[in-house]
All heavy atoms as a GROMACS GRO file, in nm:
protein
  577
    1MET      N    1  -1.211   0.661   0.727
    1MET     CA    2  -1.185   0.640   0.573
    1MET      C    3  -1.046   0.590   0.553
    1MET      O    4  -1.015   0.514   0.473
    1MET     CB    5  -1.225   0.765   0.499
    1MET     CG    6  -1.210   0.755   0.355
    1MET     SD    7  -1.367   0.714   0.287
    1MET     CE    8  -1.338   0.795   0.134
    2LEU      N    9  -0.955   0.669   0.619
    2LEU     CA   10  -0.805   0.638   0.593
    2LEU      C   11  -0.777   0.494   0.634
    2LEU      O   12  -0.700   0.425   0.560
    2LEU     CB   13  -0.717   0.741   0.676
    2LEU     CG   14  -0.574   0.713   0.649
    2LEU    CD1   15  -0.532   0.748   0.507
    2LEU    CD2   16  -0.487   0.827   0.746
    3VAL      N   17  -0.820   0.450   0.748
    3VAL     CA   18  -0.794   0.318   0.795
    3VAL      C   19  -0.862   0.214   0.696
    3VAL      O   20  -0.794   0.118   0.672
    3VAL     CB   21  -0.852   0.298   0.940
    3VAL    CG1   22  -0.849   0.148   0.978
    3VAL    CG2   23  -0.778   0.390   1.038
    4ALA      N   24  -0.978   0.245   0.650
    4ALA     CA   25  -1.044   0.151   0.559
    4ALA      C   26  -0.962   0.142   0.424
    4ALA      O   27  -0.940   0.027   0.380
    4ALA     CB   28  -1.180   0.192   0.517
    5GLU      N   29  -0.911   0.247   0.372
    5GLU     CA   30  -0.842   0.240   0.262
    5GLU      C   31  -0.702   0.173   0.273
    5GLU      O   32  -0.655   0.102   0.182
    5GLU     CB   33  -0.819   0.382   0.194
    5GLU     CG   34  -0.944   0.439   0.137
    5GLU     CD   35  -0.928   0.560   0.050
    5GLU    OE1   36  -0.828   0.569  -0.011
    5GLU    OE2   37  -1.012   0.651   0.047
    6THR      N   38  -0.635   0.195   0.380
    6THR     CA   39  -0.518   0.117   0.415
    6THR      C   40  -0.542  -0.024   0.436
    6THR      O   41  -0.466  -0.108   0.379
    6THR     CB   42  -0.449   0.179   0.546
    6THR    OG1   43  -0.444   0.326   0.528
    6THR    CG2   44  -0.312   0.129   0.562
    7LEU      N   45  -0.647  -0.066   0.493
    7LEU     CA   46  -0.686  -0.210   0.504
    7LEU      C   47  -0.702  -0.260   0.373
    7LEU      O   48  -0.663  -0.382   0.336
    7LEU     CB   49  -0.801  -0.228   0.592
    7LEU     CG   50  -0.779  -0.233   0.740
    7LEU    CD1   51  -0.924  -0.221   0.816
    7LEU    CD2   52  -0.707  -0.352   0.786
    8ALA      N   53  -0.779  -0.189   0.282
    8ALA     CA   54  -0.807  -0.240   0.140
    8ALA      C   55  -0.673  -0.269   0.079
    8ALA      O   56  -0.661  -0.360   0.000
    8ALA     CB   57  -0.890  -0.149   0.072
    9LEU      N   58  -0.578  -0.159   0.074
    9LEU     CA   59  -0.444  -0.179   0.006
    9LEU      C   60  -0.380  -0.294   0.065
    9LEU      O   61  -0.318  -0.381  -0.022
    9LEU     CB   62  -0.366  -0.051   0.032
    9LEU     CG   63  -0.217  -0.063  -0.015
    9LEU    CD1   64  -0.225  -0.062  -0.161
    9LEU    CD2   65  -0.152   0.076   0.023
   10LYS      N   66  -0.387  -0.330   0.190
   10LYS     CA   67  -0.320  -0.444   0.248
   10LYS      C   68  -0.375  -0.570   0.196
   10LYS      O   69  -0.302  -0.672   0.160
   10LYS     CB   70  -0.326  -0.448   0.409
   10LYS     CG   71  -0.254  -0.556   0.476
   10LYS     CD   72  -0.275  -0.556   0.620
   10LYS     CE   73  -0.207  -0.665   0.681
   10LYS     NZ   74  -0.224  -0.673   0.828
   11GLU      N   75  -0.500  -0.584   0.179
   11GLU     CA   76  -0.575  -0.699   0.126
   11GLU      C   77  -0.540  -0.715  -0.018
   11GLU      O   78  -0.531  -0.830  -0.062
   11GLU     CB   79  -0.724  -0.696   0.171
   11GLU     CG   80  -0.757  -0.709   0.313
   11GLU     CD   81  -0.710  -0.834   0.372
   11GLU    OE1   82  -0.715  -0.937   0.313
   11GLU    OE2   83  -0.642  -0.829   0.482
   12GLU      N   84  -0.546  -0.606  -0.094
   12GLU     CA   85  -0.513  -0.606  -0.229
   12GLU      C   86  -0.383  -0.668  -0.255
   12GLU      O   87  -0.353  -0.755  -0.355
   12GLU     CB   88  -0.525  -0.475  -0.291
   12GLU     CG   89  -0.663  -0.416  -0.305
   12GLU     CD   90  -0.650  -0.276  -0.332
   12GLU    OE1   91  -0.554  -0.212  -0.355
   12GLU    OE2   92  -0.773  -0.198  -0.322
   13ILE      N   93  -0.282  -0.637  -0.190
   13ILE     CA   94  -0.142  -0.676  -0.202
   13ILE      C   95  -0.145  -0.835  -0.166
   13ILE      O   96  -0.073  -0.916  -0.237
   13ILE     CB   97  -0.049  -0.606  -0.112
   13ILE    CG1   98  -0.034  -0.466  -0.172
   13ILE    CG2   99   0.092  -0.674  -0.121
   13ILE    CD1  100   0.044  -0.366  -0.082
   14LYS      N  101  -0.205  -0.868  -0.068
   14LYS     CA  102  -0.216  -1.013  -0.025
   14LYS      C  103  -0.283  -1.093  -0.126
   14LYS      O  104  -0.235  -1.208  -0.166
   14LYS     CB  105  -0.291  -1.023   0.116
   14LYS     CG  106  -0.296  -1.168   0.167
   14LYS     CD  107  -0.389  -1.188   0.280
   14LYS     CE  108  -0.391  -1.100   0.395
   14LYS     NZ  109  -0.479  -1.131   0.504
   15ALA      N  110  -0.388  -1.050  -0.182
   15ALA     CA  111  -0.458  -1.122  -0.279
   15ALA      C  112  -0.364  -1.135  -0.416
   15ALA      O  113  -0.369  -1.246  -0.476
   15ALA     CB  114  -0.582  -1.053  -0.318
   16ALA      N  115  -0.310  -1.030  -0.444
   16ALA     CA  116  -0.223  -1.030  -0.556
   16ALA      C  117  -0.115  -1.143  -0.549
   16ALA      O  118  -0.073  -1.212  -0.651
   16ALA     CB  119  -0.164  -0.901  -0.593
   17ARG      N  120  -0.061  -1.148  -0.421
   17ARG     CA  121   0.061  -1.240  -0.391
   17ARG      C  122   0.005  -1.381  -0.406
   17ARG      O  123   0.060  -1.485  -0.461
   17ARG     CB  124   0.113  -1.211  -0.263
   17ARG     CG  125   0.230  -1.299  -0.242
   17ARG     CD  126   0.313  -1.254  -0.097
   17ARG     NE  127   0.213  -1.184  -0.019
   17ARG     CZ  128   0.235  -1.174   0.119
   17ARG    NH1  129   0.339  -1.228   0.176
   17ARG    NH2  130   0.143  -1.116   0.197
   18LEU      N  131  -0.119  -1.405  -0.348
   18LEU     CA  132  -0.178  -1.551  -0.360
   18LEU      C  133  -0.211  -1.581  -0.504
   18LEU      O  134  -0.208  -1.702  -0.524
   18LEU     CB  135  -0.307  -1.537  -0.264
   18LEU     CG  136  -0.290  -1.534  -0.116
   18LEU    CD1  137  -0.421  -1.528  -0.041
   18LEU    CD2  138  -0.203  -1.662  -0.071
   19LEU      N  139  -0.249  -1.492  -0.574
   19LEU     CA  140  -0.278  -1.517  -0.727
   19LEU      C  141  -0.158  -1.530  -0.800
   19LEU      O  142  -0.160  -1.568  -0.932
   19LEU     CB  143  -0.367  -1.410  -0.781
   19LEU     CG  144  -0.501  -1.402  -0.723
   19LEU    CD1  145  -0.576  -1.278  -0.778
   19LEU    CD2  146  -0.592  -1.523  -0.771
   20GLY      N  147  -0.036  -1.499  -0.746
   20GLY     CA  148   0.086  -1.512  -0.829
   20GLY      C  149   0.113  -1.412  -0.926
   20GLY      O  150   0.196  -1.434  -1.028
   21CYS      N  151   0.048  -1.297  -0.903
   21CYS     CA  152   0.085  -1.181  -0.990
   21CYS      C  153   0.228  -1.134  -0.992
   21CYS      O  154   0.292  -1.133  -0.887
   21CYS     CB  155  -0.008  -1.050  -0.957
   21CYS     SG  156  -0.175  -1.097  -0.965
   22LYS      N  157   0.279  -1.098  -1.122
   22LYS     CA  158   0.414  -1.064  -1.120
   22LYS      C  159   0.428  -0.907  -1.143
   22LYS      O  160   0.539  -0.861  -1.104
   22LYS     CB  161   0.481  -1.132  -1.250
   22LYS     CG  162   0.486  -1.288  -1.232
   22LYS     CD  163   0.594  -1.325  -1.325
   22LYS     CE  164   0.588  -1.485  -1.346
   22LYS     NZ  165   0.576  -1.552  -1.209
   23ASN      N  166   0.324  -0.844  -1.185
   23ASN     CA  167   0.320  -0.700  -1.188
   23ASN      C  168   0.197  -0.651  -1.120
   23ASN      O  169   0.095  -0.711  -1.135
   23ASN     CB  170   0.316  -0.654  -1.338
   23ASN     CG  171   0.443  -0.690  -1.415
   23ASN    OD1  172   0.554  -0.650  -1.364
   23ASN    ND2  173   0.434  -0.763  -1.521
   24LEU      N  174   0.216  -0.541  -1.036
   24LEU     CA  175   0.106  -0.489  -0.968
   24LEU      C  176   0.091  -0.336  -0.981
   24LEU      O  177   0.201  -0.270  -0.959
   24LEU     CB  178   0.115  -0.530  -0.817
   24LEU     CG  179   0.013  -0.483  -0.727
   24LEU    CD1  180  -0.130  -0.556  -0.760
   24LEU    CD2  181   0.050  -0.517  -0.591
   25ILE      N  182  -0.018  -0.285  -1.039
   25ILE     CA  183  -0.032  -0.145  -1.038
   25ILE      C  184  -0.137  -0.102  -0.939
   25ILE      O  185  -0.262  -0.158  -0.952
   25ILE     CB  186  -0.076  -0.093  -1.179
   25ILE    CG1  187   0.038  -0.125  -1.278
   25ILE    CG2  188  -0.102   0.054  -1.181
   25ILE    CD1  189  -0.009  -0.093  -1.416
   26ILE      N  190  -0.116  -0.027  -0.844
   26ILE     CA  191  -0.204   0.027  -0.741
   26ILE      C  192  -0.243   0.162  -0.773
   26ILE      O  193  -0.159   0.260  -0.773
   26ILE     CB  194  -0.154   0.021  -0.604
   26ILE    CG1  195  -0.114  -0.141  -0.574
   26ILE    CG2  196  -0.257   0.070  -0.497
   26ILE    CD1  197  -0.036  -0.148  -0.440
   27GLU      N  198  -0.374   0.185  -0.794
   27GLU     CA  199  -0.425   0.320  -0.809
   27GLU      C  200  -0.488   0.364  -0.680
   27GLU      O  201  -0.596   0.295  -0.629
   27GLU     CB  202  -0.514   0.329  -0.925
   27GLU     CG  203  -0.445   0.296  -1.064
   27GLU     CD  204  -0.536   0.322  -1.186
   27GLU    OE1  205  -0.656   0.330  -1.162
   27GLU    OE2  206  -0.477   0.302  -1.293
   28GLU      N  207  -0.459   0.476  -0.624
   28GLU     CA  208  -0.499   0.518  -0.507
   28GLU      C  209  -0.542   0.676  -0.508
   28GLU      O  210  -0.467   0.748  -0.574
   28GLU     CB  211  -0.409   0.504  -0.392
   28GLU     CG  212  -0.456   0.539  -0.254
   28GLU     CD  213  -0.574   0.476  -0.216
   28GLU    OE1  214  -0.586   0.343  -0.203
   28GLU    OE2  215  -0.676   0.553  -0.181
   29ASP      N  216  -0.651   0.719  -0.449
   29ASP     CA  217  -0.685   0.858  -0.458
   29ASP      C  218  -0.678   0.933  -0.321
   29ASP      O  219  -0.718   1.046  -0.307
   29ASP     CB  220  -0.821   0.869  -0.518
   29ASP     CG  221  -0.930   0.820  -0.434
   29ASP    OD1  222  -0.908   0.740  -0.336
   29ASP    OD2  223  -1.050   0.842  -0.465
   30ASN      N  224  -0.629   0.860  -0.216
   30ASN     CA  225  -0.615   0.918  -0.083
   30ASN      C  226  -0.468   0.979  -0.078
   30ASN      O  227  -0.370   0.909  -0.060
   30ASN     CB  228  -0.645   0.803   0.008
   30ASN     CG  229  -0.654   0.874   0.157
   30ASN    OD1  230  -0.569   0.945   0.195
   30ASN    ND2  231  -0.760   0.847   0.220
   31PHE      N  232  -0.485   1.108  -0.077
   31PHE     CA  233  -0.352   1.188  -0.077
   31PHE      C  234  -0.265   1.156   0.053
   31PHE      O  235  -0.142   1.154   0.046
   31PHE     CB  236  -0.380   1.330  -0.092
   31PHE     CG  237  -0.267   1.419  -0.121
   31PHE    CD1  238  -0.195   1.413  -0.237
   31PHE    CD2  239  -0.225   1.524  -0.027
   31PHE    CE1  240  -0.081   1.485  -0.265
   31PHE    CE2  241  -0.123   1.604  -0.067
   31PHE     CZ  242  -0.069   1.579  -0.184
   32CYS      N  243  -0.325   1.147   0.167
   32CYS     CA  244  -0.264   1.118   0.280
   32CYS      C  245  -0.203   0.979   0.279
   32CYS      O  246  -0.078   0.968   0.319
   32CYS     CB  247  -0.365   1.136   0.405
   32CYS     SG  248  -0.279   1.107   0.552
   33LEU      N  249  -0.275   0.879   0.238
   33LEU     CA  250  -0.215   0.740   0.227
   33LEU      C  251  -0.102   0.740   0.137
   33LEU      O  252   0.006   0.667   0.165
   33LEU     CB  253  -0.328   0.644   0.177
   33LEU     CG  254  -0.283   0.503   0.167
   33LEU    CD1  255  -0.216   0.446   0.300
   33LEU    CD2  256  -0.404   0.425   0.117
   34ILE      N  257  -0.108   0.803   0.024
   34ILE     CA  258   0.000   0.803  -0.081
   34ILE      C  259   0.126   0.870  -0.032
   34ILE      O  260   0.234   0.825  -0.041
   34ILE     CB  261  -0.049   0.876  -0.208
   34ILE    CG1  262  -0.145   0.795  -0.270
   34ILE    CG2  263   0.071   0.900  -0.302
   34ILE    CD1  264  -0.225   0.870  -0.389
   35ASN      N  265   0.104   0.986   0.035
   35ASN     CA  266   0.228   1.064   0.094
   35ASN      C  267   0.281   0.972   0.206
   35ASN      O  268   0.404   0.990   0.223
   35ASN     CB  269   0.189   1.198   0.120
   35ASN     CG  270   0.176   1.298   0.002
   35ASN    OD1  271   0.240   1.261  -0.100
   35ASN    ND2  272   0.102   1.405   0.011
   36SER      N  273   0.208   0.929   0.293
   36SER     CA  274   0.256   0.852   0.399
   36SER      C  275   0.337   0.720   0.354
   36SER      O  276   0.443   0.694   0.402
   36SER     CB  277   0.144   0.796   0.494
   36SER     OG  278   0.084   0.921   0.540
   37LEU      N  279   0.273   0.660   0.248
   37LEU     CA  280   0.333   0.532   0.195
   37LEU      C  281   0.473   0.575   0.125
   37LEU      O  282   0.573   0.496   0.133
   37LEU     CB  283   0.240   0.468   0.091
   37LEU     CG  284   0.295   0.340   0.032
   37LEU    CD1  285   0.303   0.233   0.130
   37LEU    CD2  286   0.183   0.288  -0.081
   38ASN      N  287   0.476   0.681   0.045
   38ASN     CA  288   0.600   0.730  -0.009
   38ASN      C  289   0.697   0.797   0.082
   38ASN      O  290   0.809   0.835   0.044
   38ASN     CB  291   0.567   0.829  -0.120
   38ASN     CG  292   0.507   0.754  -0.246
   38ASN    OD1  293   0.527   0.640  -0.261
   38ASN    ND2  294   0.420   0.818  -0.312
   39GLY      N  295   0.656   0.807   0.218
   39GLY     CA  296   0.749   0.868   0.306
   39GLY      C  297   0.763   1.032   0.294
   39GLY      O  298   0.850   1.089   0.364
   40VAL      N  299   0.672   1.082   0.229
   40VAL     CA  300   0.662   1.230   0.215
   40VAL      C  301   0.612   1.297   0.341
   40VAL      O  302   0.660   1.392   0.390
   40VAL     CB  303   0.580   1.275   0.097
   40VAL    CG1  304   0.574   1.431   0.094
   40VAL    CG2  305   0.647   1.222  -0.031
   41TRP      N  306   0.512   1.235   0.407
   41TRP     CA  307   0.458   1.290   0.535
   41TRP      C  308   0.482   1.191   0.649
   41TRP      O  309   0.507   1.064   0.617
   41TRP     CB  310   0.299   1.296   0.515
   41TRP     CG  311   0.247   1.399   0.423
   41TRP    CD1  312   0.327   1.500   0.362
   41TRP    CD2  313   0.116   1.428   0.382
   41TRP    NE1  314   0.250   1.585   0.274
   41TRP    CE2  315   0.118   1.537   0.297
   41TRP    CE3  316  -0.011   1.375   0.429
   41TRP    CZ2  317   0.002   1.586   0.248
   41TRP    CZ3  318  -0.115   1.425   0.367
   41TRP    CH2  319  -0.123   1.541   0.287
   42THR      N  320   0.473   1.232   0.764
   42THR     CA  321   0.480   1.147   0.880
   42THR      C  322   0.350   1.064   0.874
   42THR      O  323   0.246   1.106   0.856
   42THR     CB  324   0.486   1.230   1.008
   42THR    OG1  325   0.604   1.310   0.997
   42THR    CG2  326   0.488   1.129   1.128
   43THR      N  327   0.368   0.932   0.898
   43THR     CA  328   0.244   0.848   0.905
   43THR      C  329   0.154   0.868   1.010
   43THR      O  330   0.192   0.869   1.123
   43THR     CB  331   0.295   0.700   0.913
   43THR    OG1  332   0.380   0.678   0.796
   43THR    CG2  333   0.173   0.602   0.903
   44PRO      N  334   0.020   0.885   0.994
   44PRO     CA  335  -0.073   0.918   1.099
   44PRO      C  336  -0.072   0.782   1.183
   44PRO      O  337  -0.068   0.674   1.143
   44PRO     CB  338  -0.216   0.933   1.032
   44PRO     CG  339  -0.172   0.974   0.891
   44PRO     CD  340  -0.037   0.910   0.872
   45TRP      N  341  -0.093   0.816   1.319
   45TRP     CA  342  -0.095   0.709   1.406
   45TRP      C  343  -0.190   0.610   1.387
   45TRP      O  344  -0.194   0.488   1.405
   45TRP     CB  345  -0.099   0.760   1.558
   45TRP     CG  346  -0.241   0.823   1.598
   45TRP    CD1  347  -0.271   0.955   1.580
   45TRP    CD2  348  -0.353   0.754   1.636
   45TRP    NE1  349  -0.399   0.985   1.614
   45TRP    CE2  350  -0.461   0.866   1.653
   45TRP    CE3  351  -0.396   0.628   1.666
   45TRP    CZ2  352  -0.581   0.831   1.684
   45TRP    CZ3  353  -0.514   0.614   1.705
   45TRP    CH2  354  -0.621   0.697   1.712
   46GLN      N  355  -0.306   0.657   1.325
   46GLN     CA  356  -0.418   0.559   1.301
   46GLN      C  357  -0.387   0.444   1.199
   46GLN      O  358  -0.459   0.335   1.201
   46GLN     CB  359  -0.542   0.634   1.244
   46GLN     CG  360  -0.604   0.741   1.328
   46GLN     CD  361  -0.543   0.881   1.302
   46GLN    OE1  362  -0.423   0.891   1.257
   46GLN    NE2  363  -0.632   0.988   1.334
   47ILE      N  364  -0.296   0.472   1.124
   47ILE     CA  365  -0.262   0.370   1.017
   47ILE      C  366  -0.113   0.316   1.027
   47ILE      O  367  -0.069   0.244   0.944
   47ILE     CB  368  -0.288   0.421   0.875
   47ILE    CG1  369  -0.204   0.535   0.830
   47ILE    CG2  370  -0.436   0.442   0.852
   47ILE    CD1  371  -0.197   0.570   0.690
   48ALA      N  372  -0.042   0.366   1.128
   48ALA     CA  373   0.105   0.333   1.143
   48ALA      C  374   0.136   0.183   1.123
   48ALA      O  375   0.221   0.142   1.054
   48ALA     CB  376   0.155   0.385   1.270
   49THR      N  377   0.055   0.105   1.218
   49THR     CA  378   0.083  -0.039   1.215
   49THR      C  379   0.050  -0.093   1.078
   49THR      O  380   0.113  -0.189   1.027
   49THR     CB  381   0.008  -0.104   1.327
   49THR    OG1  382   0.044  -0.047   1.436
   49THR    CG2  383   0.040  -0.257   1.330
   50LEU      N  384  -0.059  -0.064   1.025
   50LEU     CA  385  -0.115  -0.115   0.890
   50LEU      C  386  -0.015  -0.084   0.785
   50LEU      O  387   0.010  -0.163   0.700
   50LEU     CB  388  -0.253  -0.057   0.852
   50LEU     CG  389  -0.359  -0.116   0.946
   50LEU    CD1  390  -0.493  -0.029   0.907
   50LEU    CD2  391  -0.392  -0.265   0.936
   51LEU      N  392   0.034   0.051   0.787
   51LEU     CA  393   0.134   0.087   0.682
   51LEU      C  394   0.257   0.013   0.697
   51LEU      O  395   0.333  -0.014   0.596
   51LEU     CB  396   0.152   0.233   0.682
   51LEU     CG  397   0.169   0.307   0.557
   51LEU    CD1  398   0.074   0.276   0.444
   51LEU    CD2  399   0.183   0.454   0.568
   52TYR      N  400   0.300  -0.016   0.808
   52TYR     CA  401   0.417  -0.088   0.834
   52TYR      C  402   0.420  -0.226   0.776
   52TYR      O  403   0.503  -0.276   0.689
   52TYR     CB  404   0.448  -0.106   0.984
   52TYR     CG  405   0.568  -0.202   1.017
   52TYR    CD1  406   0.698  -0.150   1.011
   52TYR    CD2  407   0.547  -0.333   1.052
   52TYR    CE1  408   0.805  -0.229   1.034
   52TYR    CE2  409   0.659  -0.411   1.078
   52TYR     CZ  410   0.783  -0.356   1.070
   52TYR     OH  411   0.888  -0.448   1.097
   53ASP      N  412   0.287  -0.285   0.777
   53ASP     CA  413   0.267  -0.425   0.728
   53ASP      C  414   0.259  -0.414   0.579
   53ASP      O  415   0.327  -0.501   0.506
   53ASP     CB  416   0.133  -0.482   0.782
   53ASP     CG  417   0.122  -0.518   0.924
   53ASP    OD1  418   0.230  -0.532   0.973
   53ASP    OD2  419   0.013  -0.530   0.974
   54VAL      N  420   0.211  -0.316   0.523
   54VAL     CA  421   0.202  -0.283   0.373
   54VAL      C  422   0.350  -0.276   0.322
   54VAL      O  423   0.380  -0.338   0.220
   54VAL     CB  424   0.120  -0.158   0.345
   54VAL    CG1  425   0.138  -0.131   0.190
   54VAL    CG2  426  -0.030  -0.196   0.373
   55ARG      N  427   0.429  -0.201   0.392
   55ARG     CA  428   0.563  -0.188   0.346
   55ARG      C  429   0.645  -0.316   0.350
   55ARG      O  430   0.722  -0.336   0.269
   55ARG     CB  431   0.634  -0.072   0.438
   55ARG     CG  432   0.587   0.071   0.402
   55ARG     CD  433   0.680   0.178   0.482
   55ARG     NE  434   0.636   0.305   0.442
   55ARG     CZ  435   0.588   0.381   0.530
   55ARG    NH1  436   0.554   0.340   0.664
   55ARG    NH2  437   0.542   0.507   0.484
   56GLN      N  438   0.609  -0.392   0.453
   56GLN     CA  439   0.688  -0.532   0.469
   56GLN      C  440   0.635  -0.617   0.353
   56GLN      O  441   0.723  -0.683   0.290
   56GLN     CB  442   0.643  -0.592   0.592
   56GLN     CG  443   0.696  -0.520   0.716
   56GLN     CD  444   0.844  -0.514   0.716
   56GLN    OE1  445   0.917  -0.616   0.670
   56GLN    NE2  446   0.898  -0.397   0.752
   57ASP      N  447   0.509  -0.599   0.301
   57ASP     CA  448   0.466  -0.684   0.198
   57ASP      C  449   0.527  -0.645   0.071
   57ASP      O  450   0.570  -0.711  -0.020
   57ASP     CB  451   0.320  -0.682   0.186
   57ASP     CG  452   0.233  -0.762   0.285
   57ASP    OD1  453   0.304  -0.840   0.336
   57ASP    OD2  454   0.122  -0.728   0.305
   58PHE      N  455   0.561  -0.507   0.062
   58PHE     CA  456   0.632  -0.442  -0.062
   58PHE      C  457   0.765  -0.508  -0.066
   58PHE      O  458   0.818  -0.546  -0.168
   58PHE     CB  459   0.644  -0.304  -0.062
   58PHE     CG  460   0.518  -0.220  -0.100
   58PHE    CD1  461   0.500  -0.090  -0.067
   58PHE    CD2  462   0.410  -0.294  -0.167
   58PHE    CE1  463   0.387  -0.012  -0.108
   58PHE    CE2  464   0.290  -0.220  -0.206
   58PHE     CZ  465   0.287  -0.087  -0.171
   59ASN      N  466   0.833  -0.500   0.054
   59ASN     CA  467   0.969  -0.554   0.047
   59ASN      C  468   0.979  -0.718   0.027
   59ASN      O  469   1.092  -0.759  -0.020
   59ASN     CB  470   1.027  -0.533   0.193
   59ASN     CG  471   1.044  -0.392   0.230
   59ASN    OD1  472   1.073  -0.318   0.136
   59ASN    ND2  473   1.045  -0.345   0.347
   60THR      N  474   0.876  -0.789   0.060
   60THR     CA  475   0.885  -0.930   0.038
   60THR      C  476   0.846  -0.964  -0.117
   60THR      O  477   0.872  -1.071  -0.168
   60THR     CB  478   0.792  -1.017   0.117
   60THR    OG1  479   0.662  -0.964   0.106
   60THR    CG2  480   0.836  -0.988   0.266
   61LEU      N  481   0.787  -0.866  -0.192
   61LEU     CA  482   0.743  -0.893  -0.327
   61LEU      C  483   0.840  -0.827  -0.419
   61LEU      O  484   0.814  -0.722  -0.498
   61LEU     CB  485   0.610  -0.832  -0.346
   61LEU     CG  486   0.498  -0.905  -0.249
   61LEU    CD1  487   0.362  -0.822  -0.277
   61LEU    CD2  488   0.487  -1.046  -0.289
   62ILE      N  489   0.960  -0.879  -0.427
   62ILE     CA  490   1.059  -0.817  -0.519
   62ILE      C  491   1.026  -0.826  -0.659
   62ILE      O  492   1.059  -0.735  -0.732
   62ILE     CB  493   1.184  -0.888  -0.493
   62ILE    CG1  494   1.240  -0.869  -0.343
   62ILE    CG2  495   1.299  -0.833  -0.576
   62ILE    CD1  496   1.350  -0.958  -0.295
   63LEU      N  497   0.947  -0.922  -0.704
   63LEU     CA  498   0.913  -0.934  -0.857
   63LEU      C  499   0.804  -0.837  -0.888
   63LEU      O  500   0.778  -0.818  -0.995
   63LEU     CB  501   0.882  -1.077  -0.867
   63LEU     CG  502   0.986  -1.182  -0.859
   63LEU    CD1  503   0.924  -1.318  -0.882
   63LEU    CD2  504   1.099  -1.149  -0.950
   64PHE      N  505   0.747  -0.768  -0.781
   64PHE     CA  506   0.624  -0.687  -0.812
   64PHE      C  507   0.666  -0.541  -0.855
   64PHE      O  508   0.768  -0.496  -0.779
   64PHE     CB  509   0.538  -0.686  -0.694
   64PHE     CG  510   0.447  -0.792  -0.677
   64PHE    CD1  511   0.479  -0.918  -0.702
   64PHE    CD2  512   0.309  -0.775  -0.646
   64PHE    CE1  513   0.397  -1.038  -0.697
   64PHE    CE2  514   0.223  -0.886  -0.626
   64PHE     CZ  515   0.263  -1.010  -0.658
   65PHE      N  516   0.606  -0.482  -0.946
   65PHE     CA  517   0.626  -0.342  -0.984
   65PHE      C  518   0.503  -0.261  -0.935
   65PHE      O  519   0.398  -0.293  -0.973
   65PHE     CB  520   0.636  -0.332  -1.136
   65PHE     CG  521   0.649  -0.186  -1.183
   65PHE    CD1  522   0.765  -0.111  -1.161
   65PHE    CD2  523   0.548  -0.136  -1.257
   65PHE    CE1  524   0.778   0.009  -1.197
   65PHE    CE2  525   0.562  -0.008  -1.290
   65PHE     CZ  526   0.669   0.064  -1.262
   66VAL      N  527   0.527  -0.182  -0.835
   66VAL     CA  528   0.421  -0.112  -0.771
   66VAL      C  529   0.422   0.034  -0.811
   66VAL      O  530   0.524   0.095  -0.792
   66VAL     CB  531   0.421  -0.128  -0.628
   66VAL    CG1  532   0.310  -0.056  -0.544
   66VAL    CG2  533   0.437  -0.280  -0.576
   67VAL      N  534   0.301   0.077  -0.852
   67VAL     CA  535   0.305   0.234  -0.887
   67VAL      C  536   0.185   0.276  -0.799
   67VAL      O  537   0.070   0.216  -0.800
   67VAL     CB  538   0.265   0.256  -1.038
   67VAL    CG1  539   0.248   0.394  -1.061
   67VAL    CG2  540   0.377   0.194  -1.112
   68VAL      N  541   0.192   0.391  -0.735
   68VAL     CA  542   0.096   0.456  -0.658
   68VAL      C  543   0.062   0.567  -0.727
   68VAL      O  544   0.135   0.657  -0.754
   68VAL     CB  545   0.132   0.476  -0.508
   68VAL    CG1  546   0.010   0.540  -0.439
   68VAL    CG2  547   0.169   0.349  -0.448
   69VAL      N  548  -0.069   0.598  -0.764
   69VAL     CA  549  -0.115   0.706  -0.848
   69VAL      C  550  -0.217   0.789  -0.774
   69VAL      O  551  -0.295   0.728  -0.706
   69VAL     CB  552  -0.187   0.651  -0.977
   69VAL    CG1  553  -0.242   0.772  -1.063
   69VAL    CG2  554  -0.078   0.567  -1.067
   70PHE      N  555  -0.203   0.918  -0.776
   70PHE     CA  556  -0.295   1.016  -0.720
   70PHE      C  557  -0.384   1.069  -0.840
   70PHE      O  558  -0.314   1.143  -0.925
   70PHE     CB  559  -0.234   1.115  -0.632
   70PHE     CG  560  -0.331   1.211  -0.570
   70PHE    CD1  561  -0.415   1.180  -0.475
   70PHE    CD2  562  -0.344   1.345  -0.619
   70PHE    CE1  563  -0.502   1.264  -0.413
   70PHE    CE2  564  -0.438   1.429  -0.570
   70PHE     CZ  565  -0.503   1.394  -0.467
   71TYR      N  566  -0.520   1.068  -0.832
   71TYR     CA  567  -0.592   1.138  -0.933
   71TYR      C  568  -0.628   1.268  -0.900
   71TYR      O  569  -0.662   1.304  -0.775
   71TYR     CB  570  -0.722   1.044  -0.962
   71TYR     CG  571  -0.694   0.930  -1.032
   71TYR    CD1  572  -0.730   0.799  -0.975
   71TYR    CD2  573  -0.632   0.927  -1.152
   71TYR    CE1  574  -0.720   0.680  -1.039
   71TYR    CE2  575  -0.615   0.803  -1.208
   71TYR     CZ  576  -0.666   0.683  -1.164
   71TYR     OH  577  -0.646   0.565  -1.230
   0.00000   0.00000   0.00000
């Protein structure tokens, strides 16, 4: 489940970039993914490479406003 949600996040960011979105709000309910993304927890090995890619996409999207929400 964690890998699938991380893959989905990566694809969402890619799609938003291709669509030319200037603002991006990401709502996520996976506590582990959120804490790993925010650097609160050590990233699980299962998603380490994917999360690295997600962070790189965040760094290249300077115009994007990203909010990660836990419900």
